[in-house]
LUMBA-891724 format. One record per residue (C-alpha): residue in three letters; x, y, z; chain. Coordinates in nm, 3 decimals. Layout:
% LUMBA-891724
<guza->Ala X->X Y->Y Z->Z roba->A>
...
END
This chain:
% LUMBA-891724
<guza->Unk X->0.000 Y->0.000 Z->0.000 roba->A>
<guza->Unk X->0.135 Y->0.348 Z->-0.082 roba->A>
<guza->Unk X->0.200 Y->0.596 Z->0.194 roba->A>
<guza->Unk X->0.041 Y->0.939 Z->0.209 roba->A>
<guza->Unk X->0.371 Y->1.115 Z->0.127 roba->A>
<guza->Unk X->0.422 Y->0.890 Z->-0.177 roba->A>
<guza->Unk X->0.077 Y->0.977 Z->-0.307 roba->A>
<guza->Unk X->0.124 Y->1.348 Z->-0.239 roba->A>
<guza->Unk X->0.452 Y->1.351 Z->-0.432 roba->A>
<guza->Unk X->0.313 Y->1.143 Z->-0.717 roba->A>
<guza->Unk X->0.011 Y->1.369 Z->-0.766 roba->A>
<guza->Unk X->0.187 Y->1.694 Z->-0.683 roba->A>
<guza->Unk X->-0.035 Y->1.808 Z->-0.397 roba->A>
<guza->Unk X->0.044 Y->1.941 Z->-0.051 roba->A>
<guza->Unk X->0.016 Y->1.704 Z->0.244 roba->A>
<guza->Unk X->-0.107 Y->1.787 Z->0.592 roba->A>
<guza->Unk X->-0.071 Y->1.504 Z->0.844 roba->A>
<guza->Unk X->0.129 Y->1.186 Z->0.889 roba->A>
<guza->Unk X->0.312 Y->1.113 Z->0.566 roba->A>
<guza->Unk X->0.380 Y->0.752 Z->0.671 roba->A>
<guza->Unk X->0.011 Y->0.658 Z->0.689 roba->A>
<guza->Unk X->-0.060 Y->0.373 Z->0.445 roba->A>
<guza->Unk X->-0.372 Y->0.400 Z->0.229 roba->A>
<guza->Unk X->-0.528 Y->0.126 Z->0.018 roba->A>
<guza->Unk X->-0.799 Y->0.284 Z->-0.195 roba->A>
<guza->Unk X->-1.080 Y->0.534 Z->-0.232 roba->A>
<guza->Unk X->-1.440 Y->0.540 Z->-0.113 roba->A>
<guza->Unk X->-1.735 Y->0.783 Z->-0.077 roba->A>
<guza->Unk X->-1.741 Y->1.005 Z->0.230 roba->A>
<guza->Unk X->-2.017 Y->0.806 Z->0.400 roba->A>
<guza->Unk X->-1.848 Y->0.467 Z->0.352 roba->A>
<guza->Unk X->-1.477 Y->0.542 Z->0.369 roba->A>
<guza->Unk X->-1.272 Y->0.373 Z->0.641 roba->A>
<guza->Unk X->-0.947 Y->0.471 Z->0.814 roba->A>
<guza->Unk X->-0.736 Y->0.307 Z->0.543 roba->A>
<guza->Unk X->-0.917 Y->0.480 Z->0.256 roba->A>
<guza->Unk X->-0.923 Y->0.818 Z->0.085 roba->A>
<guza->Unk X->-1.226 Y->1.029 Z->0.000 roba->A>
<guza->Unk X->-1.262 Y->1.378 Z->-0.142 roba->A>
<guza->Unk X->-1.450 Y->1.702 Z->-0.090 roba->A>
<guza->Unk X->-1.512 Y->1.925 Z->-0.391 roba->A>
<guza->Unk X->-1.849 Y->2.080 Z->-0.299 roba->A>
<guza->Unk X->-1.881 Y->2.298 Z->0.014 roba->A>
<guza->Unk X->-2.233 Y->2.157 Z->0.065 roba->A>
<guza->Unk X->-2.069 Y->1.834 Z->0.188 roba->A>
<guza->Unk X->-1.834 Y->1.991 Z->0.442 roba->A>
<guza->Unk X->-2.033 Y->1.857 Z->0.737 roba->A>
<guza->Unk X->-2.033 Y->1.507 Z->0.587 roba->A>
<guza->Unk X->-1.657 Y->1.532 Z->0.528 roba->A>
<guza->Unk X->-1.603 Y->1.637 Z->0.889 roba->A>
<guza->Unk X->-1.800 Y->1.334 Z->1.011 roba->A>
<guza->Unk X->-1.640 Y->1.086 Z->0.770 roba->A>
<guza->Unk X->-1.413 Y->0.810 Z->0.896 roba->A>
<guza->Unk X->-1.185 Y->0.842 Z->0.591 roba->A>
<guza->Unk X->-0.818 Y->0.827 Z->0.680 roba->A>
<guza->Unk X->-0.730 Y->1.060 Z->0.394 roba->A>
<guza->Unk X->-0.925 Y->1.347 Z->0.242 roba->A>
<guza->Unk X->-0.860 Y->1.538 Z->-0.079 roba->A>
<guza->Unk X->-0.962 Y->1.901 Z->-0.022 roba->A>
<guza->Unk X->-0.908 Y->2.256 Z->-0.135 roba->A>
<guza->Unk X->-0.724 Y->2.496 Z->0.096 roba->A>
<guza->Unk X->-1.052 Y->2.673 Z->0.175 roba->A>
<guza->Unk X->-1.222 Y->2.348 Z->0.275 roba->A>
<guza->Unk X->-0.924 Y->2.245 Z->0.487 roba->A>
<guza->Unk X->-0.935 Y->2.578 Z->0.673 roba->A>
<guza->Unk X->-1.307 Y->2.529 Z->0.737 roba->A>
<guza->Unk X->-1.268 Y->2.174 Z->0.865 roba->A>
<guza->Unk X->-0.979 Y->2.263 Z->1.094 roba->A>
<guza->Unk X->-1.179 Y->2.551 Z->1.241 roba->A>
<guza->Unk X->-1.500 Y->2.352 Z->1.289 roba->A>
<guza->Unk X->-1.561 Y->2.197 Z->1.633 roba->A>
<guza->Unk X->-1.630 Y->1.825 Z->1.608 roba->A>
<guza->Unk X->-1.466 Y->1.775 Z->1.269 roba->A>
<guza->Unk X->-1.264 Y->1.457 Z->1.241 roba->A>
<guza->Unk X->-0.912 Y->1.592 Z->1.188 roba->A>
<guza->Unk X->-0.707 Y->1.391 Z->1.439 roba->A>
<guza->Unk X->-0.503 Y->1.115 Z->1.275 roba->A>
<guza->Unk X->-0.631 Y->1.206 Z->0.930 roba->A>
<guza->Unk X->-0.417 Y->1.322 Z->0.639 roba->A>
<guza->Unk X->-0.527 Y->1.592 Z->0.397 roba->A>
<guza->Unk X->-0.421 Y->1.614 Z->0.034 roba->A>
<guza->Unk X->-0.456 Y->1.983 Z->-0.047 roba->A>
<guza->Unk X->-0.527 Y->2.038 Z->-0.416 roba->A>
<guza->Unk X->-0.632 Y->2.327 Z->-0.636 roba->A>
<guza->Unk X->-0.868 Y->2.084 Z->-0.810 roba->A>
<guza->Unk X->-0.978 Y->1.812 Z->-0.562 roba->A>
<guza->Unk X->-1.210 Y->1.640 Z->-0.809 roba->A>
<guza->Unk X->-0.937 Y->1.598 Z->-1.071 roba->A>
<guza->Unk X->-0.688 Y->1.480 Z->-0.808 roba->A>
<guza->Unk X->-0.944 Y->1.224 Z->-0.689 roba->A>
<guza->Unk X->-0.987 Y->1.099 Z->-1.048 roba->A>
<guza->Unk X->-0.612 Y->1.057 Z->-1.095 roba->A>
<guza->Unk X->-0.573 Y->0.875 Z->-0.763 roba->A>
<guza->Unk X->-0.866 Y->0.653 Z->-0.856 roba->A>
<guza->Unk X->-0.686 Y->0.559 Z->-1.179 roba->A>
<guza->Unk X->-0.377 Y->0.473 Z->-0.977 roba->A>
<guza->Unk X->-0.563 Y->0.236 Z->-0.745 roba->A>
<guza->Unk X->-0.777 Y->0.092 Z->-1.025 roba->A>
<guza->Unk X->-0.469 Y->-0.032 Z->-1.211 roba->A>
<guza->Unk X->-0.409 Y->-0.293 Z->-0.942 roba->A>
<guza->Unk X->-0.744 Y->-0.461 Z->-1.011 roba->A>
<guza->Unk X->-0.770 Y->-0.391 Z->-1.384 roba->A>
<guza->Unk X->-0.790 Y->-0.691 Z->-1.619 roba->A>
<guza->Unk X->-0.461 Y->-0.796 Z->-1.772 roba->A>
<guza->Unk X->-0.491 Y->-0.870 Z->-2.143 roba->A>
<guza->Unk X->-0.215 Y->-1.111 Z->-2.232 roba->A>
<guza->Unk X->-0.056 Y->-1.037 Z->-2.570 roba->A>
<guza->Unk X->-0.153 Y->-1.281 Z->-2.839 roba->A>
<guza->Unk X->-0.408 Y->-1.364 Z->-3.107 roba->A>
<guza->Unk X->-0.702 Y->-1.592 Z->-3.032 roba->A>
<guza->Unk X->-0.721 Y->-1.881 Z->-3.280 roba->A>
<guza->Unk X->-1.078 Y->-1.792 Z->-3.376 roba->A>
<guza->Unk X->-0.982 Y->-1.442 Z->-3.494 roba->A>
<guza->Unk X->-1.013 Y->-1.380 Z->-3.869 roba->A>
<guza->Unk X->-0.724 Y->-1.161 Z->-3.979 roba->A>
<guza->Unk X->-0.645 Y->-1.069 Z->-4.337 roba->A>
<guza->Unk X->-0.300 Y->-1.197 Z->-4.445 roba->A>
<guza->Unk X->-0.192 Y->-0.840 Z->-4.532 roba->A>
<guza->Unk X->-0.214 Y->-0.734 Z->-4.165 roba->A>
<guza->Unk X->0.088 Y->-0.750 Z->-3.936 roba->A>
<guza->Unk X->-0.013 Y->-0.771 Z->-3.569 roba->A>
<guza->Unk X->0.245 Y->-0.633 Z->-3.322 roba->A>
<guza->Unk X->0.352 Y->-0.891 Z->-3.066 roba->A>
<guza->Unk X->0.229 Y->-0.666 Z->-2.781 roba->A>
<guza->Unk X->-0.135 Y->-0.663 Z->-2.901 roba->A>
<guza->Unk X->-0.423 Y->-0.869 Z->-2.765 roba->A>
<guza->Unk X->-0.672 Y->-0.994 Z->-3.026 roba->A>
<guza->Unk X->-0.975 Y->-1.164 Z->-2.871 roba->A>
<guza->Unk X->-1.208 Y->-1.438 Z->-2.996 roba->A>
<guza->Unk X->-1.395 Y->-1.393 Z->-3.323 roba->A>
<guza->Unk X->-1.234 Y->-1.057 Z->-3.395 roba->A>
<guza->Unk X->-1.232 Y->-0.967 Z->-3.765 roba->A>
<guza->Unk X->-0.956 Y->-0.753 Z->-3.912 roba->A>
<guza->Unk X->-0.974 Y->-0.650 Z->-4.277 roba->A>
<guza->Unk X->-0.701 Y->-0.584 Z->-4.534 roba->A>
<guza->Unk X->-0.468 Y->-0.291 Z->-4.489 roba->A>
<guza->Unk X->-0.545 Y->-0.242 Z->-4.119 roba->A>
<guza->Unk X->-0.260 Y->-0.106 Z->-3.906 roba->A>
<guza->Unk X->-0.241 Y->-0.156 Z->-3.530 roba->A>
<guza->Unk X->-0.009 Y->0.024 Z->-3.289 roba->A>
<guza->Unk X->0.164 Y->-0.134 Z->-2.992 roba->A>
<guza->Unk X->-0.040 Y->-0.280 Z->-2.705 roba->A>
<guza->Unk X->-0.374 Y->-0.243 Z->-2.882 roba->A>
<guza->Unk X->-0.651 Y->-0.456 Z->-2.727 roba->A>
<guza->Unk X->-0.938 Y->-0.577 Z->-2.947 roba->A>
<guza->Unk X->-1.185 Y->-0.779 Z->-2.742 roba->A>
<guza->Unk X->-1.427 Y->-1.042 Z->-2.870 roba->A>
<guza->Unk X->-1.645 Y->-1.006 Z->-3.179 roba->A>
<guza->Unk X->-1.505 Y->-0.666 Z->-3.269 roba->A>
<guza->Unk X->-1.461 Y->-0.592 Z->-3.638 roba->A>
<guza->Unk X->-1.208 Y->-0.354 Z->-3.792 roba->A>
<guza->Unk X->-1.263 Y->-0.297 Z->-4.162 roba->A>
<guza->Unk X->-1.010 Y->-0.234 Z->-4.436 roba->A>
<guza->Unk X->-0.744 Y->0.039 Z->-4.423 roba->A>
<guza->Unk X->-0.828 Y->0.147 Z->-4.069 roba->A>
<guza->Unk X->-0.555 Y->0.261 Z->-3.829 roba->A>
<guza->Unk X->-0.566 Y->0.211 Z->-3.452 roba->A>
<guza->Unk X->-0.310 Y->0.389 Z->-3.236 roba->A>
<guza->Unk X->-0.101 Y->0.241 Z->-2.957 roba->A>
<guza->Unk X->-0.255 Y->0.155 Z->-2.619 roba->A>
<guza->Unk X->-0.611 Y->0.181 Z->-2.749 roba->A>
<guza->Unk X->-0.866 Y->-0.048 Z->-2.584 roba->A>
<guza->Unk X->-1.171 Y->-0.163 Z->-2.780 roba->A>
<guza->Unk X->-1.437 Y->-0.355 Z->-2.592 roba->A>
<guza->Unk X->-1.648 Y->-0.640 Z->-2.739 roba->A>
<guza->Unk X->-1.897 Y->-0.596 Z->-3.022 roba->A>
<guza->Unk X->-1.755 Y->-0.272 Z->-3.159 roba->A>
<guza->Unk X->-1.783 Y->-0.214 Z->-3.535 roba->A>
<guza->Unk X->-1.515 Y->0.000 Z->-3.697 roba->A>
<guza->Unk X->-1.586 Y->0.066 Z->-4.063 roba->A>
<guza->Unk X->-1.325 Y->0.114 Z->-4.334 roba->A>
<guza->Unk X->-1.073 Y->0.401 Z->-4.344 roba->A>
<guza->Unk X->-1.130 Y->0.491 Z->-3.977 roba->A>
<guza->Unk X->-0.836 Y->0.642 Z->-3.789 roba->A>
<guza->Unk X->-0.820 Y->0.606 Z->-3.410 roba->A>
<guza->Unk X->-0.551 Y->0.780 Z->-3.207 roba->A>
<guza->Unk X->-0.349 Y->0.654 Z->-2.913 roba->A>
<guza->Unk X->-0.489 Y->0.562 Z->-2.570 roba->A>
<guza->Unk X->-0.850 Y->0.567 Z->-2.687 roba->A>
<guza->Unk X->-1.126 Y->0.363 Z->-2.521 roba->A>
<guza->Unk X->-1.421 Y->0.243 Z->-2.728 roba->A>
<guza->Unk X->-1.702 Y->0.077 Z->-2.535 roba->A>
<guza->Unk X->-1.923 Y->-0.212 Z->-2.642 roba->A>
<guza->Unk X->-2.174 Y->-0.162 Z->-2.918 roba->A>
<guza->Unk X->-2.019 Y->0.155 Z->-3.058 roba->A>
<guza->Unk X->-2.030 Y->0.192 Z->-3.436 roba->A>
<guza->Unk X->-1.766 Y->0.414 Z->-3.592 roba->A>
<guza->Unk X->-1.770 Y->0.501 Z->-3.960 roba->A>
<guza->Unk X->-2.121 Y->0.397 Z->-4.067 roba->A>
<guza->Unk X->-2.270 Y->0.588 Z->-4.358 roba->A>
<guza->Unk X->-2.392 Y->0.936 Z->-4.281 roba->A>
<guza->Unk X->-2.762 Y->1.001 Z->-4.338 roba->A>
<guza->Unk X->-2.747 Y->1.160 Z->-4.683 roba->A>
<guza->Unk X->-3.029 Y->1.134 Z->-4.940 roba->A>
<guza->Unk X->-3.137 Y->1.365 Z->-5.221 roba->A>
<guza->Unk X->-3.513 Y->1.388 Z->-5.288 roba->A>
<guza->Unk X->-3.629 Y->1.318 Z->-5.643 roba->A>
<guza->Unk X->-4.008 Y->1.339 Z->-5.667 roba->A>
<guza->Unk X->-4.197 Y->1.364 Z->-5.992 roba->A>
<guza->Unk X->-4.537 Y->1.285 Z->-6.136 roba->A>
<guza->Unk X->-4.420 Y->0.940 Z->-6.240 roba->A>
<guza->Unk X->-4.243 Y->0.831 Z->-5.924 roba->A>
<guza->Unk X->-4.057 Y->0.920 Z->-5.608 roba->A>
<guza->Unk X->-3.717 Y->0.830 Z->-5.471 roba->A>
<guza->Unk X->-3.470 Y->0.928 Z->-5.204 roba->A>
<guza->Unk X->-3.137 Y->0.903 Z->-5.388 roba->A>
<guza->Unk X->-2.855 Y->0.786 Z->-5.162 roba->A>
<guza->Unk X->-2.551 Y->1.012 Z->-5.156 roba->A>
<guza->Unk X->-2.230 Y->0.803 Z->-5.130 roba->A>
<guza->Unk X->-2.050 Y->0.866 Z->-4.802 roba->A>
<guza->Unk X->-1.689 Y->0.863 Z->-4.916 roba->A>
<guza->Unk X->-1.524 Y->1.043 Z->-4.623 roba->A>
<guza->Unk X->-1.385 Y->0.881 Z->-4.310 roba->A>
<guza->Unk X->-1.382 Y->0.920 Z->-3.932 roba->A>
<guza->Unk X->-1.068 Y->1.060 Z->-3.771 roba->A>
<guza->Unk X->-1.046 Y->1.034 Z->-3.391 roba->A>
<guza->Unk X->-0.762 Y->1.194 Z->-3.195 roba->A>
<guza->Unk X->-0.564 Y->1.073 Z->-2.894 roba->A>
<guza->Unk X->-0.715 Y->1.002 Z->-2.551 roba->A>
<guza->Unk X->-1.074 Y->0.994 Z->-2.677 roba->A>
<guza->Unk X->-1.338 Y->0.779 Z->-2.505 roba->A>
<guza->Unk X->-1.654 Y->0.669 Z->-2.685 roba->A>
<guza->Unk X->-1.940 Y->0.529 Z->-2.477 roba->A>
<guza->Unk X->-2.147 Y->0.216 Z->-2.530 roba->A>
<guza->Unk X->-2.380 Y->0.211 Z->-2.831 roba->A>
<guza->Unk X->-2.268 Y->0.553 Z->-2.953 roba->A>
<guza->Unk X->-2.245 Y->0.614 Z->-3.327 roba->A>
<guza->Unk X->-2.006 Y->0.833 Z->-3.522 roba->A>
<guza->Unk X->-2.088 Y->0.854 Z->-3.894 roba->A>
<guza->Unk X->-1.832 Y->0.885 Z->-4.169 roba->A>
<guza->Unk X->-1.821 Y->1.203 Z->-4.375 roba->A>
<guza->Unk X->-1.999 Y->1.246 Z->-4.706 roba->A>
<guza->Unk X->-1.691 Y->1.377 Z->-4.888 roba->A>
<guza->Unk X->-1.477 Y->1.527 Z->-4.613 roba->A>
<guza->Unk X->-1.406 Y->1.358 Z->-4.277 roba->A>
<guza->Unk X->-1.589 Y->1.348 Z->-3.945 roba->A>
<guza->Unk X->-1.330 Y->1.458 Z->-3.685 roba->A>
<guza->Unk X->-1.315 Y->1.412 Z->-3.307 roba->A>
<guza->Unk X->-1.042 Y->1.611 Z->-3.132 roba->A>
<guza->Unk X->-0.787 Y->1.499 Z->-2.873 roba->A>
<guza->Unk X->-0.913 Y->1.434 Z->-2.521 roba->A>
<guza->Unk X->-1.284 Y->1.447 Z->-2.602 roba->A>
<guza->Unk X->-1.511 Y->1.218 Z->-2.398 roba->A>
<guza->Unk X->-1.837 Y->1.089 Z->-2.546 roba->A>
<guza->Unk X->-2.101 Y->0.921 Z->-2.329 roba->A>
<guza->Unk X->-2.334 Y->0.631 Z->-2.416 roba->A>
<guza->Unk X->-2.588 Y->0.647 Z->-2.697 roba->A>
<guza->Unk X->-2.461 Y->0.967 Z->-2.854 roba->A>
<guza->Unk X->-2.518 Y->1.031 Z->-3.226 roba->A>
<guza->Unk X->-2.257 Y->1.227 Z->-3.421 roba->A>
<guza->Unk X->-2.353 Y->1.277 Z->-3.785 roba->A>
<guza->Unk X->-2.146 Y->1.304 Z->-4.101 roba->A>
<guza->Unk X->-1.888 Y->1.582 Z->-4.143 roba->A>
<guza->Unk X->-1.920 Y->1.694 Z->-3.781 roba->A>
<guza->Unk X->-1.602 Y->1.841 Z->-3.635 roba->A>
<guza->Unk X->-1.562 Y->1.832 Z->-3.256 roba->A>
<guza->Unk X->-1.271 Y->2.012 Z->-3.094 roba->A>
<guza->Unk X->-1.032 Y->1.910 Z->-2.819 roba->A>
<guza->Unk X->-1.131 Y->1.818 Z->-2.463 roba->A>
<guza->Unk X->-1.508 Y->1.835 Z->-2.509 roba->A>
<guza->Unk X->-1.750 Y->1.627 Z->-2.302 roba->A>
<guza->Unk X->-2.078 Y->1.506 Z->-2.452 roba->A>
<guza->Unk X->-2.334 Y->1.340 Z->-2.223 roba->A>
<guza->Unk X->-2.567 Y->1.054 Z->-2.311 roba->A>
<guza->Unk X->-2.830 Y->1.073 Z->-2.586 roba->A>
<guza->Unk X->-2.698 Y->1.400 Z->-2.729 roba->A>
<guza->Unk X->-2.727 Y->1.432 Z->-3.107 roba->A>
<guza->Unk X->-2.521 Y->1.652 Z->-3.338 roba->A>
<guza->Unk X->-2.646 Y->1.696 Z->-3.693 roba->A>
<guza->Unk X->-2.431 Y->1.694 Z->-4.004 roba->A>
<guza->Unk X->-2.155 Y->1.947 Z->-4.076 roba->A>
<guza->Unk X->-2.182 Y->2.119 Z->-3.737 roba->A>
<guza->Unk X->-1.853 Y->2.234 Z->-3.585 roba->A>
<guza->Unk X->-1.811 Y->2.221 Z->-3.206 roba->A>
<guza->Unk X->-1.524 Y->2.422 Z->-3.059 roba->A>
<guza->Unk X->-1.269 Y->2.322 Z->-2.795 roba->A>
<guza->Unk X->-1.354 Y->2.260 Z->-2.425 roba->A>
<guza->Unk X->-1.730 Y->2.251 Z->-2.483 roba->A>
<guza->Unk X->-1.968 Y->2.080 Z->-2.239 roba->A>
<guza->Unk X->-2.283 Y->1.927 Z->-2.388 roba->A>
<guza->Unk X->-2.553 Y->1.796 Z->-2.155 roba->A>
<guza->Unk X->-2.757 Y->1.480 Z->-2.196 roba->A>
<guza->Unk X->-3.015 Y->1.473 Z->-2.477 roba->A>
<guza->Unk X->-2.902 Y->1.812 Z->-2.608 roba->A>
<guza->Unk X->-2.934 Y->1.839 Z->-2.984 roba->A>
<guza->Unk X->-2.784 Y->2.054 Z->-3.256 roba->A>
<guza->Unk X->-2.916 Y->2.143 Z->-3.600 roba->A>
<guza->Unk X->-2.683 Y->2.096 Z->-3.894 roba->A>
<guza->Unk X->-2.425 Y->2.335 Z->-4.040 roba->A>
<guza->Unk X->-2.377 Y->2.531 Z->-3.717 roba->A>
<guza->Unk X->-2.058 Y->2.667 Z->-3.560 roba->A>
<guza->Unk X->-2.030 Y->2.651 Z->-3.181 roba->A>
<guza->Unk X->-1.766 Y->2.865 Z->-3.009 roba->A>
<guza->Unk X->-1.500 Y->2.735 Z->-2.770 roba->A>
<guza->Unk X->-1.595 Y->2.669 Z->-2.407 roba->A>
<guza->Unk X->-1.968 Y->2.673 Z->-2.475 roba->A>
<guza->Unk X->-2.186 Y->2.488 Z->-2.223 roba->A>
<guza->Unk X->-2.522 Y->2.350 Z->-2.335 roba->A>
<guza->Unk X->-2.763 Y->2.219 Z->-2.073 roba->A>
<guza->Unk X->-2.936 Y->1.885 Z->-2.110 roba->A>
<guza->Unk X->-3.242 Y->1.866 Z->-2.338 roba->A>
<guza->Unk X->-3.153 Y->2.198 Z->-2.501 roba->A>
<guza->Unk X->-3.201 Y->2.241 Z->-2.877 roba->A>
<guza->Unk X->-2.944 Y->2.458 Z->-3.054 roba->A>
<guza->Unk X->-3.069 Y->2.580 Z->-3.392 roba->A>
<guza->Unk X->-2.836 Y->2.876 Z->-3.451 roba->A>
<guza->Unk X->-2.459 Y->2.918 Z->-3.442 roba->A>
<guza->Unk X->-2.296 Y->3.040 Z->-3.121 roba->A>
<guza->Unk X->-2.013 Y->3.282 Z->-3.188 roba->A>
<guza->Unk X->-1.922 Y->3.418 Z->-2.844 roba->A>
<guza->Unk X->-1.695 Y->3.184 Z->-2.644 roba->A>
<guza->Unk X->-1.766 Y->3.079 Z->-2.289 roba->A>
<guza->Unk X->-2.146 Y->3.115 Z->-2.285 roba->A>
<guza->Unk X->-2.396 Y->2.881 Z->-2.117 roba->A>
<guza->Unk X->-2.718 Y->2.801 Z->-2.306 roba->A>
<guza->Unk X->-3.032 Y->2.642 Z->-2.162 roba->A>
<guza->Unk X->-3.365 Y->2.587 Z->-2.337 roba->A>
<guza->Unk X->-3.536 Y->2.335 Z->-2.113 roba->A>
<guza->Unk X->-3.902 Y->2.402 Z->-2.033 roba->A>
<guza->Unk X->-3.957 Y->2.329 Z->-1.661 roba->A>
<guza->Unk X->-4.169 Y->2.027 Z->-1.575 roba->A>
<guza->Unk X->-4.512 Y->2.081 Z->-1.417 roba->A>
<guza->Unk X->-4.839 Y->1.903 Z->-1.357 roba->A>
<guza->Unk X->-4.990 Y->1.790 Z->-1.687 roba->A>
<guza->Unk X->-5.307 Y->1.990 Z->-1.626 roba->A>
<guza->Unk X->-5.100 Y->2.308 Z->-1.581 roba->A>
<guza->Unk X->-4.896 Y->2.227 Z->-1.891 roba->A>
<guza->Unk X->-5.216 Y->2.197 Z->-2.100 roba->A>
<guza->Unk X->-5.328 Y->2.543 Z->-1.988 roba->A>
<guza->Unk X->-4.990 Y->2.699 Z->-2.066 roba->A>
<guza->Unk X->-4.972 Y->2.521 Z->-2.401 roba->A>
<guza->Unk X->-5.309 Y->2.669 Z->-2.495 roba->A>
<guza->Unk X->-5.174 Y->3.016 Z->-2.418 roba->A>
<guza->Unk X->-4.861 Y->2.952 Z->-2.625 roba->A>
<guza->Unk X->-5.072 Y->2.841 Z->-2.923 roba->A>
<guza->Unk X->-5.259 Y->3.170 Z->-2.910 roba->A>
<guza->Unk X->-4.957 Y->3.401 Z->-2.874 roba->A>
<guza->Unk X->-4.951 Y->3.494 Z->-3.242 roba->A>
<guza->Unk X->-5.317 Y->3.598 Z->-3.238 roba->A>
<guza->Unk X->-5.255 Y->3.804 Z->-2.923 roba->A>
<guza->Unk X->-4.958 Y->3.973 Z->-3.093 roba->A>
<guza->Unk X->-5.171 Y->4.061 Z->-3.399 roba->A>
<guza->Unk X->-5.441 Y->4.210 Z->-3.177 roba->A>
<guza->Unk X->-5.183 Y->4.418 Z->-2.987 roba->A>
<guza->Unk X->-5.045 Y->4.550 Z->-3.317 roba->A>
<guza->Unk X->-5.393 Y->4.650 Z->-3.430 roba->A>
<guza->Unk X->-5.454 Y->4.826 Z->-3.099 roba->A>
<guza->Unk X->-5.124 Y->5.011 Z->-3.133 roba->A>
<guza->Unk X->-5.212 Y->5.128 Z->-3.485 roba->A>
<guza->Unk X->-5.553 Y->5.251 Z->-3.374 roba->A>
<guza->Unk X->-5.402 Y->5.496 Z->-3.123 roba->A>
END
């Protein structure tokens, strides 16, 4: 088990307390024991932190000052890791402890895997059962492809990327290093492109060939059952460090910048460009051909139908929930707003 001083040095935080205290993992404030670490990043939980039995606590300087000044707070025998960003420090420590229990994927190729003869698999890779790898595919070092994953022709997968079972990677896809792709994700399917051709003699939606690719940067995570469509003629691009939740739809020719986070069930229509460091809430949706400025935050269930040009703004368009009977009354008023406006204009003209 690492000591408190070893952890403080490794994660570059200040330590208050006994540096020789051994710690074996992390736990929530209400369940943490004397050998475990918890964290405080919201002042609303200061009382809970003071009452916690955690042997170590990751805190900001302001929260430490509060706890030390509060009568009854559990500070005796406890160590404090003082961080400018306690939540991020907690996440990094959690990664450290998780490595000890993480699955070990032994390098090698399962005999049931179907690999095109043109593909050279590095000796450090793990290829699971019933994996399919098409011609021209290139894998970096220590790539893990778990069972029933398919990687189609001419795709590139960067070193240390982990792909969970039942992922489908279409042709020409490029994945960066240290990516994580969760089960059921589909990367590189055709974008939804059809041209209408209706006449007196017949009707048809004419499919537009999707000849672009998907290019995903380094350190990107794609959640379970999310879909990223290939471009129509240019590429769909996901920037370095972006994290995509489960069941997210990203359409053809979308460009997403670096270090964005996109929560579950969000949908981004074709050719929209999302800037860097954007935060997109669950079930938010974007019309096509928009440009969204850097550091934009969009609340869950919000519909964005126009471009956002000023960086750093927070947009919310969620109608508050209410009793259904009240909603019906308000909806009736909304339906009549245009008539009310016309009547007010007529009244104004009559003055």
